[in-house]
Jmol script that loads the backbone (N, CA, C; Angstrom):
load data "model"
ATOM      1  N   UNK A   1      50.993-190.798  49.627  1.00  0.00           N
ATOM      2  CA  UNK A   1      50.572-190.693  48.196  1.00  0.00           C
ATOM      3  C   UNK A   1      49.312-189.968  48.149  1.00  0.00           C
ATOM      4  N   UNK A   2      49.149-189.454  47.023  1.00  0.00           N
ATOM      5  CA  UNK A   2      47.835-188.715  46.491  1.00  0.00           C
ATOM      6  C   UNK A   2      46.739-189.646  46.267  1.00  0.00           C
ATOM      7  N   UNK A   3      45.503-189.309  46.746  1.00  0.00           N
ATOM      8  CA  UNK A   3      44.253-190.072  46.404  1.00  0.00           C
ATOM      9  C   UNK A   3      43.753-189.861  45.033  1.00  0.00           C
ATOM     10  N   UNK A   4      44.279-188.749  44.452  1.00  0.00           N
ATOM     11  CA  UNK A   4      43.719-188.214  43.201  1.00  0.00           C
ATOM     12  C   UNK A   4      44.718-188.758  42.014  1.00  0.00           C
ATOM     13  N   UNK A   5      43.974-189.223  41.015  1.00  0.00           N
ATOM     14  CA  UNK A   5      44.933-189.774  39.987  1.00  0.00           C
ATOM     15  C   UNK A   5      45.339-188.603  39.040  1.00  0.00           C
ATOM     16  N   UNK A   6      46.251-188.825  38.199  1.00  0.00           N
ATOM     17  CA  UNK A   6      46.543-187.706  37.152  1.00  0.00           C
ATOM     18  C   UNK A   6      45.318-187.193  36.314  1.00  0.00           C
ATOM     19  N   UNK A   7      44.534-188.264  36.001  1.00  0.00           N
ATOM     20  CA  UNK A   7      43.342-187.989  34.993  1.00  0.00           C
ATOM     21  C   UNK A   7      42.460-187.158  35.972  1.00  0.00           C
ATOM     22  N   UNK A   8      42.287-187.279  37.233  1.00  0.00           N
ATOM     23  CA  UNK A   8      41.360-186.439  38.055  1.00  0.00           C
ATOM     24  C   UNK A   8      42.035-185.048  38.289  1.00  0.00           C
ATOM     25  N   UNK A   9      43.307-185.096  38.455  1.00  0.00           N
ATOM     26  CA  UNK A   9      43.954-183.769  38.517  1.00  0.00           C
ATOM     27  C   UNK A   9      43.678-182.818  37.295  1.00  0.00           C
ATOM     28  N   UNK A  10      43.881-183.491  36.090  1.00  0.00           N
ATOM     29  CA  UNK A  10      43.773-182.942  34.896  1.00  0.00           C
ATOM     30  C   UNK A  10      42.273-182.580  34.657  1.00  0.00           C
ATOM     31  N   UNK A  11      41.476-183.265  35.002  1.00  0.00           N
ATOM     32  CA  UNK A  11      39.793-182.933  34.955  1.00  0.00           C
ATOM     33  C   UNK A  11      39.593-181.681  35.706  1.00  0.00           C
ATOM     34  N   UNK A  12      40.132-181.808  36.879  1.00  0.00           N
ATOM     35  CA  UNK A  12      39.744-180.487  37.929  1.00  0.00           C
ATOM     36  C   UNK A  12      40.438-179.396  37.329  1.00  0.00           C
ATOM     37  N   UNK A  13      41.684-179.400  36.893  1.00  0.00           N
ATOM     38  CA  UNK A  13      42.286-178.204  36.432  1.00  0.00           C
ATOM     39  C   UNK A  13      41.411-177.748  35.029  1.00  0.00           C
ATOM     40  N   UNK A  14      41.120-178.579  34.408  1.00  0.00           N
ATOM     41  CA  UNK A  14      40.311-178.252  33.158  1.00  0.00           C
ATOM     42  C   UNK A  14      38.933-177.545  33.517  1.00  0.00           C
ATOM     43  N   UNK A  15      38.265-178.115  34.537  1.00  0.00           N
ATOM     44  CA  UNK A  15      36.974-177.467  35.021  1.00  0.00           C
ATOM     45  C   UNK A  15      37.272-176.247  35.641  1.00  0.00           C
ATOM     46  N   UNK A  16      38.337-176.033  36.256  1.00  0.00           N
ATOM     47  CA  UNK A  16      38.727-174.729  36.848  1.00  0.00           C
ATOM     48  C   UNK A  16      38.980-173.629  35.873  1.00  0.00           C
ATOM     49  N   UNK A  17      39.790-173.934  34.765  1.00  0.00           N
ATOM     50  CA  UNK A  17      39.964-173.198  33.779  1.00  0.00           C
ATOM     51  C   UNK A  17      38.740-172.731  32.837  1.00  0.00           C
ATOM     52  N   UNK A  18      37.705-173.762  32.707  1.00  0.00           N
ATOM     53  CA  UNK A  18      36.521-173.444  31.976  1.00  0.00           C
ATOM     54  C   UNK A  18      35.647-172.369  32.933  1.00  0.00           C
ATOM     55  N   UNK A  19      35.714-172.439  34.175  1.00  0.00           N
ATOM     56  CA  UNK A  19      34.978-171.410  35.041  1.00  0.00           C
ATOM     57  C   UNK A  19      35.755-170.198  34.969  1.00  0.00           C
ATOM     58  N   UNK A  20      37.131-170.114  34.900  1.00  0.00           N
ATOM     59  CA  UNK A  20      37.632-168.841  34.657  1.00  0.00           C
ATOM     60  C   UNK A  20      37.371-168.181  33.433  1.00  0.00           C
ATOM     61  N   UNK A  21      37.392-169.042  32.287  1.00  0.00           N
ATOM     62  CA  UNK A  21      37.138-168.577  31.084  1.00  0.00           C
ATOM     63  C   UNK A  21      35.888-167.899  30.905  1.00  0.00           C
ATOM     64  N   UNK A  22      34.786-168.647  31.541  1.00  0.00           N
ATOM     65  CA  UNK A  22      33.414-168.244  31.441  1.00  0.00           C
ATOM     66  C   UNK A  22      33.349-166.996  32.155  1.00  0.00           C
ATOM     67  N   UNK A  23      33.903-166.682  33.375  1.00  0.00           N
ATOM     68  CA  UNK A  23      34.015-165.466  34.110  1.00  0.00           C
ATOM     69  C   UNK A  23      34.477-164.392  33.348  1.00  0.00           C
ATOM     70  N   UNK A  24      35.667-164.478  32.574  1.00  0.00           N
ATOM     71  CA  UNK A  24      36.087-163.527  31.720  1.00  0.00           C
ATOM     72  C   UNK A  24      35.279-163.307  30.554  1.00  0.00           C
ATOM     73  N   UNK A  25      34.540-164.240  30.025  1.00  0.00           N
ATOM     74  CA  UNK A  25      33.626-163.897  28.856  1.00  0.00           C
ATOM     75  C   UNK A  25      32.461-163.019  29.467  1.00  0.00           C
ATOM     76  N   UNK A  26      31.997-163.361  30.633  1.00  0.00           N
ATOM     77  CA  UNK A  26      30.911-162.700  31.293  1.00  0.00           C
ATOM     78  C   UNK A  26      31.414-161.316  31.562  1.00  0.00           C
ATOM     79  N   UNK A  27      32.545-160.989  31.903  1.00  0.00           N
ATOM     80  CA  UNK A  27      33.071-159.694  32.225  1.00  0.00           C
ATOM     81  C   UNK A  27      33.221-158.918  30.894  1.00  0.00           C
ATOM     82  N   UNK A  28      33.619-159.656  29.827  1.00  0.00           N
ATOM     83  CA  UNK A  28      33.899-159.001  28.582  1.00  0.00           C
ATOM     84  C   UNK A  28      32.437-158.398  28.130  1.00  0.00           C
ATOM     85  N   UNK A  29      31.526-159.320  28.176  1.00  0.00           N
ATOM     86  CA  UNK A  29      30.149-158.977  27.594  1.00  0.00           C
ATOM     87  C   UNK A  29      29.593-157.961  28.449  1.00  0.00           C
ATOM     88  N   UNK A  30      29.794-157.759  29.757  1.00  0.00           N
ATOM     89  CA  UNK A  30      29.322-156.679  30.640  1.00  0.00           C
ATOM     90  C   UNK A  30      29.939-155.247  30.110  1.00  0.00           C
ATOM     91  N   UNK A  31      31.251-155.403  29.904  1.00  0.00           N
ATOM     92  CA  UNK A  31      31.881-154.165  29.428  1.00  0.00           C
ATOM     93  C   UNK A  31      31.378-153.668  28.103  1.00  0.00           C
ATOM     94  N   UNK A  32      31.270-154.579  27.229  1.00  0.00           N
ATOM     95  CA  UNK A  32      30.788-154.297  25.844  1.00  0.00           C
ATOM     96  C   UNK A  32      29.398-153.723  25.951  1.00  0.00           C
ATOM     97  N   UNK A  33      28.528-154.323  26.866  1.00  0.00           N
ATOM     98  CA  UNK A  33      27.160-153.663  26.890  1.00  0.00           C
ATOM     99  C   UNK A  33      27.232-152.331  27.436  1.00  0.00           C
ATOM    100  N   UNK A  34      28.148-151.962  28.391  1.00  0.00           N
ATOM    101  CA  UNK A  34      28.222-150.674  28.986  1.00  0.00           C
ATOM    102  C   UNK A  34      28.638-149.800  28.059  1.00  0.00           C
ATOM    103  N   UNK A  35      29.653-150.019  27.169  1.00  0.00           N
ATOM    104  CA  UNK A  35      30.090-149.387  26.063  1.00  0.00           C
ATOM    105  C   UNK A  35      28.909-148.931  25.031  1.00  0.00           C
ATOM    106  N   UNK A  36      28.253-149.980  24.784  1.00  0.00           N
ATOM    107  CA  UNK A  36      27.303-149.791  23.902  1.00  0.00           C
ATOM    108  C   UNK A  36      26.230-148.704  24.383  1.00  0.00           C
ATOM    109  N   UNK A  37      25.891-148.820  25.750  1.00  0.00           N
ATOM    110  CA  UNK A  37      24.913-147.956  26.384  1.00  0.00           C
ATOM    111  C   UNK A  37      25.568-146.602  26.700  1.00  0.00           C
ATOM    112  N   UNK A  38      26.894-146.439  26.314  1.00  0.00           N
ATOM    113  CA  UNK A  38      27.505-145.174  26.573  1.00  0.00           C
ATOM    114  C   UNK A  38      27.643-144.857  28.074  1.00  0.00           C
ATOM    115  N   UNK A  39      27.716-145.852  28.942  1.00  0.00           N
ATOM    116  CA  UNK A  39      27.754-145.794  30.381  1.00  0.00           C
ATOM    117  C   UNK A  39      29.193-146.346  30.808  1.00  0.00           C
ATOM    118  N   UNK A  40      29.534-145.742  32.057  1.00  0.00           N
ATOM    119  CA  UNK A  40      30.834-146.346  32.404  1.00  0.00           C
ATOM    120  C   UNK A  40      30.683-146.509  33.918  1.00  0.00           C
ATOM    121  N   UNK A  41      31.215-147.608  34.447  1.00  0.00           N
ATOM    122  CA  UNK A  41      30.947-147.878  35.775  1.00  0.00           C
ATOM    123  C   UNK A  41      31.894-146.980  36.658  1.00  0.00           C
ATOM    124  N   UNK A  42      31.470-146.721  37.904  1.00  0.00           N
ATOM    125  CA  UNK A  42      32.293-145.664  38.767  1.00  0.00           C
ATOM    126  C   UNK A  42      33.712-146.054  38.673  1.00  0.00           C
ATOM    127  N   UNK A  43      34.501-145.248  38.600  1.00  0.00           N
ATOM    128  CA  UNK A  43      36.096-145.416  38.560  1.00  0.00           C
ATOM    129  C   UNK A  43      36.575-145.752  37.149  1.00  0.00           C
ATOM    130  N   UNK A  44      35.823-146.012  36.179  1.00  0.00           N
ATOM    131  CA  UNK A  44      36.151-146.343  34.874  1.00  0.00           C
ATOM    132  C   UNK A  44      36.116-145.255  33.943  1.00  0.00           C
ATOM    133  N   UNK A  45      37.186-144.644  33.390  1.00  0.00           N
ATOM    134  CA  UNK A  45      37.173-143.605  32.514  1.00  0.00           C
ATOM    135  C   UNK A  45      37.353-144.328  31.103  1.00  0.00           C
ATOM    136  N   UNK A  46      36.334-143.932  30.262  1.00  0.00           N
ATOM    137  CA  UNK A  46      36.192-144.558  28.994  1.00  0.00           C
ATOM    138  C   UNK A  46      36.693-143.422  28.018  1.00  0.00           C
ATOM    139  N   UNK A  47      37.721-143.727  27.328  1.00  0.00           N
ATOM    140  CA  UNK A  47      38.348-142.762  26.243  1.00  0.00           C
ATOM    141  C   UNK A  47      38.111-143.234  24.896  1.00  0.00           C
ATOM    142  N   UNK A  48      37.267-142.444  24.111  1.00  0.00           N
ATOM    143  CA  UNK A  48      36.837-143.127  22.799  1.00  0.00           C
ATOM    144  C   UNK A  48      37.759-142.350  21.739  1.00  0.00           C
ATOM    145  N   UNK A  49      38.662-141.505  22.043  1.00  0.00           N
ATOM    146  CA  UNK A  49      39.383-140.753  21.143  1.00  0.00           C
ATOM    147  C   UNK A  49      40.580-141.717  20.540  1.00  0.00           C
ATOM    148  N   UNK A  50      40.501-142.067  19.346  1.00  0.00           N
ATOM    149  CA  UNK A  50      41.518-142.896  18.771  1.00  0.00           C
ATOM    150  C   UNK A  50      42.838-142.205  18.477  1.00  0.00           C
ATOM    151  N   UNK A  51      42.907-140.835  18.560  1.00  0.00           N
ATOM    152  CA  UNK A  51      44.078-140.011  18.108  1.00  0.00           C
ATOM    153  C   UNK A  51      44.909-139.891  19.371  1.00  0.00           C
ATOM    154  N   UNK A  52      44.581-140.366  20.636  1.00  0.00           N
ATOM    155  CA  UNK A  52      45.467-140.289  21.666  1.00  0.00           C
ATOM    156  C   UNK A  52      45.082-139.315  22.796  1.00  0.00           C
ATOM    157  N   UNK A  53      45.890-139.051  23.695  1.00  0.00           N
ATOM    158  CA  UNK A  53      45.384-138.120  24.806  1.00  0.00           C
ATOM    159  C   UNK A  53      45.041-136.624  24.239  1.00  0.00           C
ATOM    160  N   UNK A  54      44.201-135.862  24.988  1.00  0.00           N
ATOM    161  CA  UNK A  54      44.058-134.440  24.615  1.00  0.00           C
ATOM    162  C   UNK A  54      45.209-133.623  25.034  1.00  0.00           C
ATOM    163  N   UNK A  55      46.058-134.002  26.091  1.00  0.00           N
ATOM    164  CA  UNK A  55      47.058-133.304  26.520  1.00  0.00           C
ATOM    165  C   UNK A  55      48.278-134.086  26.635  1.00  0.00           C
ATOM    166  N   UNK A  56      49.409-133.513  26.437  1.00  0.00           N
ATOM    167  CA  UNK A  56      50.566-134.342  26.428  1.00  0.00           C
ATOM    168  C   UNK A  56      51.551-133.842  27.613  1.00  0.00           C
ATOM    169  N   UNK A  57      52.596-134.639  28.178  1.00  0.00           N
ATOM    170  CA  UNK A  57      53.520-133.975  28.829  1.00  0.00           C
ATOM    171  C   UNK A  57      54.573-133.617  27.848  1.00  0.00           C
ATOM    172  N   UNK A  58      55.691-132.827  28.248  1.00  0.00           N
ATOM    173  CA  UNK A  58      56.578-132.622  27.451  1.00  0.00           C
ATOM    174  C   UNK A  58      57.301-133.671  26.751  1.00  0.00           C
ATOM    175  N   UNK A  59      57.389-134.757  27.627  1.00  0.00           N
ATOM    176  CA  UNK A  59      58.138-136.031  26.935  1.00  0.00           C
ATOM    177  C   UNK A  59      57.263-136.675  25.888  1.00  0.00           C
ATOM    178  N   UNK A  60      55.863-136.815  26.194  1.00  0.00           N
ATOM    179  CA  UNK A  60      55.033-137.267  25.317  1.00  0.00           C
ATOM    180  C   UNK A  60      54.993-136.506  24.007  1.00  0.00           C
ATOM    181  N   UNK A  61      55.021-135.141  23.979  1.00  0.00           N
ATOM    182  CA  UNK A  61      54.987-134.301  23.063  1.00  0.00           C
ATOM    183  C   UNK A  61      56.308-134.441  22.118  1.00  0.00           C
ATOM    184  N   UNK A  62      57.519-134.688  22.908  1.00  0.00           N
ATOM    185  CA  UNK A  62      58.597-134.808  22.076  1.00  0.00           C
ATOM    186  C   UNK A  62      58.632-136.209  21.338  1.00  0.00           C
ATOM    187  N   UNK A  63      57.987-137.192  22.058  1.00  0.00           N
ATOM    188  CA  UNK A  63      57.742-138.503  21.195  1.00  0.00           C
ATOM    189  C   UNK A  63      56.964-138.552  20.046  1.00  0.00           C
ATOM    190  N   UNK A  64      55.670-137.700  20.062  1.00  0.00           N
ATOM    191  CA  UNK A  64      54.868-137.415  19.111  1.00  0.00           C
ATOM    192  C   UNK A  64      55.533-136.627  18.086  1.00  0.00           C
ATOM    193  N   UNK A  65      56.333-135.787  18.276  1.00  0.00           N
ATOM    194  CA  UNK A  65      57.124-134.904  17.192  1.00  0.00           C
ATOM    195  C   UNK A  65      58.361-135.412  16.716  1.00  0.00           C
ATOM    196  N   UNK A  66      58.759-136.647  17.486  1.00  0.00           N
ATOM    197  CA  UNK A  66      60.175-137.181  17.135  1.00  0.00           C
ATOM    198  C   UNK A  66      61.258-136.315  17.303  1.00  0.00           C
ATOM    199  N   UNK A  67      61.357-135.480  18.395  1.00  0.00           N
ATOM    200  CA  UNK A  67      62.432-134.471  18.731  1.00  0.00           C
ATOM    201  C   UNK A  67      62.669-134.832  20.201  1.00  0.00           C
ATOM    202  N   UNK A  68      63.579-134.065  20.685  1.00  0.00           N
ATOM    203  CA  UNK A  68      64.070-134.278  22.040  1.00  0.00           C
ATOM    204  C   UNK A  68      63.278-133.379  22.981  1.00  0.00           C
ATOM    205  N   UNK A  69      63.145-133.707  24.144  1.00  0.00           N
ATOM    206  CA  UNK A  69      62.275-132.986  25.115  1.00  0.00           C
ATOM    207  C   UNK A  69      62.998-131.633  25.499  1.00  0.00           C
ATOM    208  N   UNK A  70      64.284-131.429  25.197  1.00  0.00           N
ATOM    209  CA  UNK A  70      64.792-130.037  25.388  1.00  0.00           C
ATOM    210  C   UNK A  70      64.218-129.158  24.224  1.00  0.00           C
ATOM    211  N   UNK A  71      64.144-129.748  23.153  1.00  0.00           N
ATOM    212  CA  UNK A  71      63.799-128.967  21.876  1.00  0.00           C
ATOM    213  C   UNK A  71      62.380-128.519  22.137  1.00  0.00           C
ATOM    214  N   UNK A  72      61.582-129.281  22.697  1.00  0.00           N
ATOM    215  CA  UNK A  72      60.095-129.032  23.039  1.00  0.00           C
ATOM    216  C   UNK A  72      60.168-127.829  23.944  1.00  0.00           C
ATOM    217  N   UNK A  73      61.064-127.826  24.997  1.00  0.00           N
ATOM    218  CA  UNK A  73      61.087-126.797  25.936  1.00  0.00           C
ATOM    219  C   UNK A  73      61.578-125.538  25.268  1.00  0.00           C
ATOM    220  N   UNK A  74      62.581-125.551  24.262  1.00  0.00           N
ATOM    221  CA  UNK A  74      62.981-124.476  23.670  1.00  0.00           C
ATOM    222  C   UNK A  74      61.757-123.795  22.764  1.00  0.00           C
ATOM    223  N   UNK A  75      61.030-124.665  22.062  1.00  0.00           N
ATOM    224  CA  UNK A  75      59.984-124.280  21.140  1.00  0.00           C
ATOM    225  C   UNK A  75      58.869-123.592  22.078  1.00  0.00           C
ATOM    226  N   UNK A  76      58.669-123.980  23.400  1.00  0.00           N
ATOM    227  CA  UNK A  76      57.870-123.385  24.223  1.00  0.00           C
ATOM    228  C   UNK A  76      58.243-122.171  24.667  1.00  0.00           C
ATOM    229  N   UNK A  77      59.725-121.933  24.991  1.00  0.00           N
ATOM    230  CA  UNK A  77      60.226-120.641  25.504  1.00  0.00           C
ATOM    231  C   UNK A  77      60.125-119.640  24.266  1.00  0.00           C
ATOM    232  N   UNK A  78      60.478-120.070  23.055  1.00  0.00           N
ATOM    233  CA  UNK A  78      60.261-119.248  21.937  1.00  0.00           C
ATOM    234  C   UNK A  78      58.642-118.821  21.625  1.00  0.00           C
ATOM    235  N   UNK A  79      57.759-119.422  22.149  1.00  0.00           N
ATOM    236  CA  UNK A  79      56.296-119.177  21.886  1.00  0.00           C
ATOM    237  C   UNK A  79      55.942-119.826  20.627  1.00  0.00           C
ATOM    238  N   UNK A  80      56.559-120.754  20.142  1.00  0.00           N
ATOM    239  CA  UNK A  80      56.235-121.386  18.876  1.00  0.00           C
ATOM    240  C   UNK A  80      55.366-122.743  19.394  1.00  0.00           C
ATOM    241  N   UNK A  81      55.511-122.989  20.625  1.00  0.00           N
ATOM    242  CA  UNK A  81      54.596-124.200  21.087  1.00  0.00           C
ATOM    243  C   UNK A  81      53.994-123.787  22.313  1.00  0.00           C
ATOM    244  N   UNK A  82      52.678-123.669  22.499  1.00  0.00           N
ATOM    245  CA  UNK A  82      51.954-123.199  23.632  1.00  0.00           C
ATOM    246  C   UNK A  82      51.973-124.255  24.792  1.00  0.00           C
ATOM    247  N   UNK A  83      52.064-123.803  26.025  1.00  0.00           N
ATOM    248  CA  UNK A  83      52.191-124.778  27.233  1.00  0.00           C
ATOM    249  C   UNK A  83      50.681-124.393  27.893  1.00  0.00           C
ATOM    250  N   UNK A  84      50.256-125.306  28.694  1.00  0.00           N
ATOM    251  CA  UNK A  84      49.232-125.167  29.513  1.00  0.00           C
ATOM    252  C   UNK A  84      49.722-125.499  30.924  1.00  0.00           C
ATOM    253  N   UNK A  85      49.478-124.840  31.880  1.00  0.00           N
ATOM    254  CA  UNK A  85      49.875-125.358  33.376  1.00  0.00           C
ATOM    255  C   UNK A  85      48.667-125.932  34.001  1.00  0.00           C
ATOM    256  N   UNK A  86      48.907-127.006  34.466  1.00  0.00           N
ATOM    257  CA  UNK A  86      47.781-127.854  35.160  1.00  0.00           C
ATOM    258  C   UNK A  86      48.429-128.022  36.676  1.00  0.00           C
ATOM    259  N   UNK A  87      48.116-127.115  37.526  1.00  0.00           N
ATOM    260  CA  UNK A  87      48.751-127.123  38.721  1.00  0.00           C
ATOM    261  C   UNK A  87      50.175-126.585  38.490  1.00  0.00           C
ATOM    262  N   UNK A  88      51.158-127.160  38.837  1.00  0.00           N
ATOM    263  CA  UNK A  88      52.699-126.934  38.599  1.00  0.00           C
ATOM    264  C   UNK A  88      53.153-127.789  37.519  1.00  0.00           C
ATOM    265  N   UNK A  89      52.238-128.485  36.879  1.00  0.00           N
ATOM    266  CA  UNK A  89      52.768-129.509  35.748  1.00  0.00           C
ATOM    267  C   UNK A  89      52.447-128.693  34.375  1.00  0.00           C
ATOM    268  N   UNK A  90      53.441-128.780  33.523  1.00  0.00           N
ATOM    269  CA  UNK A  90      53.426-128.200  32.186  1.00  0.00           C
ATOM    270  C   UNK A  90      52.846-129.319  31.184  1.00  0.00           C
ATOM    271  N   UNK A  91      51.921-128.931  30.362  1.00  0.00           N
ATOM    272  CA  UNK A  91      51.336-129.933  29.468  1.00  0.00           C
ATOM    273  C   UNK A  91      51.120-128.978  28.242  1.00  0.00           C
ATOM    274  N   UNK A  92      51.025-129.915  27.204  1.00  0.00           N
ATOM    275  CA  UNK A  92      50.749-129.368  25.980  1.00  0.00           C
ATOM    276  C   UNK A  92      49.607-129.918  25.211  1.00  0.00           C
ATOM    277  N   UNK A  93      48.689-129.217  24.731  1.00  0.00           N
ATOM    278  CA  UNK A  93      47.432-129.554  24.032  1.00  0.00           C
ATOM    279  C   UNK A  93      47.815-130.433  22.820  1.00  0.00           C
ATOM    280  N   UNK A  94      47.264-131.505  22.465  1.00  0.00           N
ATOM    281  CA  UNK A  94      47.391-132.090  21.162  1.00  0.00           C
ATOM    282  C   UNK A  94      47.104-131.198  20.027  1.00  0.00           C
ATOM    283  N   UNK A  95      45.978-130.422  20.063  1.00  0.00           N
ATOM    284  CA  UNK A  95      45.917-129.422  18.997  1.00  0.00           C
ATOM    285  C   UNK A  95      47.016-128.507  18.654  1.00  0.00           C
ATOM    286  N   UNK A  96      47.718-128.055  19.863  1.00  0.00           N
ATOM    287  CA  UNK A  96      48.846-127.278  19.588  1.00  0.00           C
ATOM    288  C   UNK A  96      50.032-128.002  19.043  1.00  0.00           C
ATOM    289  N   UNK A  97      50.152-129.230  19.251  1.00  0.00           N
ATOM    290  CA  UNK A  97      51.222-130.072  18.614  1.00  0.00           C
ATOM    291  C   UNK A  97      51.042-130.061  17.343  1.00  0.00           C
ATOM    292  N   UNK A  98      49.688-130.537  16.992  1.00  0.00           N
ATOM    293  CA  UNK A  98      49.322-130.670  15.487  1.00  0.00           C
ATOM    294  C   UNK A  98      49.565-129.241  14.652  1.00  0.00           C
ATOM    295  N   UNK A  99      49.086-128.135  15.296  1.00  0.00           N
ATOM    296  CA  UNK A  99      49.346-126.927  14.694  1.00  0.00           C
ATOM    297  C   UNK A  99      50.737-126.720  14.412  1.00  0.00           C
ATOM    298  N   UNK A 100      51.623-126.921  15.445  1.00  0.00           N
ATOM    299  CA  UNK A 100      53.023-126.750  15.130  1.00  0.00           C
ATOM    300  C   UNK A 100      53.463-127.408  13.896  1.00  0.00           C
ATOM    301  N   UNK A 101      53.242-128.722  13.740  1.00  0.00           N
ATOM    302  CA  UNK A 101      53.515-129.550  12.733  1.00  0.00           C
ATOM    303  C   UNK A 101      53.115-128.926  11.280  1.00  0.00           C
ATOM    304  N   UNK A 102      51.723-128.523  11.284  1.00  0.00           N
ATOM    305  CA  UNK A 102      51.228-127.781  10.158  1.00  0.00           C
ATOM    306  C   UNK A 102      52.131-126.611   9.831  1.00  0.00           C
ATOM    307  N   UNK A 103      52.351-125.645  10.785  1.00  0.00           N
ATOM    308  CA  UNK A 103      53.080-124.348  10.550  1.00  0.00           C
ATOM    309  C   UNK A 103      54.480-124.647  10.054  1.00  0.00           C
ATOM    310  N   UNK A 104      55.102-125.740  10.571  1.00  0.00           N
ATOM    311  CA  UNK A 104      56.457-126.160  10.191  1.00  0.00           C
ATOM    312  C   UNK A 104      56.565-126.651   8.945  1.00  0.00           C
ATOM    313  N   UNK A 105      55.413-127.307   8.442  1.00  0.00           N
ATOM    314  CA  UNK A 105      55.459-127.813   7.073  1.00  0.00           C
ATOM    315  C   UNK A 105      55.144-126.743   6.157  1.00  0.00           C
ATOM    316  N   UNK A 106      54.106-125.791   6.569  1.00  0.00           N
ATOM    317  CA  UNK A 106      53.715-124.760   5.531  1.00  0.00           C
ATOM    318  C   UNK A 106      54.929-123.713   5.484  1.00  0.00           C
ATOM    319  N   UNK A 107      55.761-123.543   6.533  1.00  0.00           N
ATOM    320  CA  UNK A 107      56.883-122.605   6.472  1.00  0.00           C
ATOM    321  C   UNK A 107      58.189-123.343   6.073  1.00  0.00           C
ATOM    322  N   UNK A 108      58.022-124.595   5.862  1.00  0.00           N
ATOM    323  CA  UNK A 108      59.285-125.351   5.535  1.00  0.00           C
ATOM    324  C   UNK A 108      60.371-125.215   6.577  1.00  0.00           C
ATOM    325  N   UNK A 109      60.169-125.003   7.731  1.00  0.00           N
ATOM    326  CA  UNK A 109      60.937-124.700   8.996  1.00  0.00           C
ATOM    327  C   UNK A 109      61.128-126.162   9.773  1.00  0.00           C
ATOM    328  N   UNK A 110      62.473-126.557  10.074  1.00  0.00           N
ATOM    329  CA  UNK A 110      62.584-127.757  10.724  1.00  0.00           C
ATOM    330  C   UNK A 110      62.158-127.418  12.165  1.00  0.00           C
ATOM    331  N   UNK A 111      61.821-128.514  12.900  1.00  0.00           N
ATOM    332  CA  UNK A 111      61.420-128.387  14.480  1.00  0.00           C
ATOM    333  C   UNK A 111      62.633-128.692  15.111  1.00  0.00           C
ATOM    334  N   UNK A 112      63.715-129.557  14.678  1.00  0.00           N
ATOM    335  CA  UNK A 112      64.682-130.240  15.481  1.00  0.00           C
ATOM    336  C   UNK A 112      65.675-129.078  15.873  1.00  0.00           C
ATOM    337  N   UNK A 113      65.846-127.912  15.153  1.00  0.00           N
ATOM    338  CA  UNK A 113      66.791-127.049  15.473  1.00  0.00           C
ATOM    339  C   UNK A 113      66.240-125.531  15.630  1.00  0.00           C
ATOM    340  N   UNK A 114      65.544-125.336  16.706  1.00  0.00           N
ATOM    341  CA  UNK A 114      64.802-123.973  16.841  1.00  0.00           C
ATOM    342  C   UNK A 114      65.933-123.193  17.287  1.00  0.00           C
ATOM    343  N   UNK A 115      65.814-121.858  16.736  1.00  0.00           N
ATOM    344  CA  UNK A 115      66.954-120.813  16.989  1.00  0.00           C
ATOM    345  C   UNK A 115      66.635-120.460  18.525  1.00  0.00           C
ATOM    346  N   UNK A 116      67.782-119.926  19.241  1.00  0.00           N
ATOM    347  CA  UNK A 116      67.751-119.571  20.402  1.00  0.00           C
ATOM    348  C   UNK A 116      67.073-118.151  20.526  1.00  0.00           C
ATOM    349  N   UNK A 117      66.193-117.947  21.536  1.00  0.00           N
ATOM    350  CA  UNK A 117      65.484-116.703  21.657  1.00  0.00           C
ATOM    351  C   UNK A 117      66.441-115.666  22.255  1.00  0.00           C
TER     352      UNK A 117
END
end "model"
wireframe off; spacefill off
backbone 0.3
color backbone group
């Protein structure tokens, strides 16, 4: 038989949860202070851009444009969408994705059916 009563177990659990909650509150306060001081601890990369990443993979660009990844590749092959090589990886600048959207709208040209080069 256990020497602790149910009440004692509940009190212990409650006390443990209170300690954990206080730890989380302390950590949140520390992070808030670091962000306000515009400092970031080693290993923490703080991104403040609410518009998303600066570069996209072809899959991410396709998601943003609401088209298929193969269409993104065709647009790059046609020169309608510029690509950036980072090592052996293809990336697309957010600015280029937005420019493509603006050009498409201005020219009233759909993105989903690029002509074959």
